[in-house]
N, C-alpha and C positions, 0 to 999 in steps of 0.2 A: 464866556457864557456857554452853557450846556446846550447842545443841539436838541431840538424838539423831534421826537420820533415820528410825529405826524408829517413833518416836512419830507422825510424819506418815503413815507407811504404815499403822499401826494405825488412825488416825482415818479414813483412806480406806476401809479394810476394814469398819469399823463402819458407816460411812455407806452403803456399798453393801449391806451386810446388811440395813440398815433399809429401803432401797428394795425389795430382794427380798422381805422380809417383807410389806411393804405390797402389793406386786404379787400375791403368793400369797394374801393375805387377800381381795383384791378378786376374783381369778380363781376362788377355790374357795369363795366364800360360797354357802351353800345346797347344797353338794355333800357326799355321803355320805363320812365319813372313810375313809381308806385301810385296807383289810383289816378293816373293822368292819361288823357286821350290826346293824341297828336292833333294839332290844329290843321284843318283841311287847307290845302294850298289855295283854293279859290277864296276862302275867307281871308287868309293872310294877305293875298294880293289886293283884295278889295279894301281891307283896312289900311294897308300901306299907301295905296293910291289916294285915299280920302283922309289921311291923317292931318290934323291941324298942327300948327307950330307949338301950341300949348301941349298937345299930346307928345310931340317929339321932345320937347323940353323936359316933360315929366319922366319919360322913359330914359332919357340921357342922365337925369339926376339919380334915378333909381338903379340903373344897371351900369352906367359908365359909358363914356364915348366909344371906347374900343369895342365893347360888346355890341353896342347899337350899330356901329359902322359895319361890323361883320355880319350882323343880321340883315341890315339893309342890302349889303352886297349879295347875300344869299337870296333875298327876295328878287333882286334885279336879275340874277342869274336864272332863277326860276321863271321869271317873266320872259326872258330871252329864249329859253327852251320851249316855251309854249307857243311862240310865234311861228 
């Protein structure tokens, strides 16, 4: 069967998108996300301390256990530095 030229075009586009994604990742590492303000530490600690089990379950489903555990650890470290 004859190969479709659009398959080769698609492969080229996917490859270039990968290059661009890698370039953006390197260039914007450590840069504040676009149109986002950082969450104040006081708000973060207050929300963490008053979080219900339903809230925790929701964020674990949304972001995954590993990311949530890392964030919880970061908040606990922040609390220890403030004492």
